[in-house]
N, C-alpha and C positions, 0 to 999 in steps of 0.2 A: 903485810907484816912490816914492822919497823925495827930498825937497829937502834940500840941504846947503849950508852956506856954506864955500867954499874960497877962500882968498886974497881974501876980501872979496866974492866973487861968489856969487850964488844959482845953483846948478846941480842938475840932476836926476841921481840916481845909482841904481844897482841895489842889490841886497842885499849885493853884495861891494864896493861903493864905486866901481865903474866908471861913468864918465859915460855917460848914455844918449843924449845928443845931442852929437856931436862938434863941432858949431858953437859950443857954449858954452865950449869949451876956450880957454885963453890960456896964454902962457908963464909967467905968474905962478901960474896953477893948477898947471901942470906942476912948477914949482919946489916948491910946497907938497906935492904928491902924492909927489914924490921924497923930500922931507925926511921925510914920514910913514913911508916904508919904509927910511930910512937911506941913501939914495943921494944923493951930491953930484954934480950934473951938470957934465960937462966938455963941451968942444966936440964930442968924438966921440959922447957921449951924445946931444947935440942933433942931430948928423947922422943918427943912427939914428932918433930920434924923428920928425924931419922926413920921413925916408923912409917910415916907417910911416904917418904921417898922409897923405902924398901918395898912397901906394899904396892906402890905404883909400878916399880920396876918388875915386880913379880906378876901383877895382874893387868897392867896396862890401863888402869882406871884409877883416878884419884879416889881414895876411900872417903866415904861419908861419915857422919857422926856415929852411926850405929857400928860400923866396922871399926872405927878408931876406938870405940868403947869395948866392943866384944873381943877383937883380936889384939888391939894395942894396949888395952888396960887403962885407958884414960876415960874416967867417968865423964858424962856429958857436962856436969857441973864444973869439973876441972878444965874441960876444954874451953868453956866460957870464961873461966878465971884466967887462963893463959892467953887466950885470944878473944878479948871482949867483943860482944855484940854479934860478930860473924866469924865464929871460930874456924869453920871449914874453909871459908874464902880466904881469911887472913893467913891461916897456917899453910894452905896450898900455895899462896902467893910467895910466902917466905921460903917454902920448900922447893920452889922452882918447878912445880908440876901444874897441869891444867886446873882451871877452876872446876870444882866438883859439879856434876850434873845437878840441876835444881837450884843452884845458888843464883841469887839475883845480883 
């Protein structure tokens, strides 16, 4: 694991830049991570990010597309609109949770 400074905070990250400890996450870190991949966060982005974090905290697993749709109320199409091309990978990265299983 590597230590990185993101938004002025020292955090532990893996080889792909995902936080390895979700408790180190802050909204400032999320804003910086989003900017790193060219996403400007709107209220709807924050809704999905908060759902992902809450679901991860409750279940210990990063939710996949189906769970985000069924439990979070974010249609698959909307997920792709918010986080183009790789919505689960990008949203998990910004939310400070592990990359979902099955993401390349």
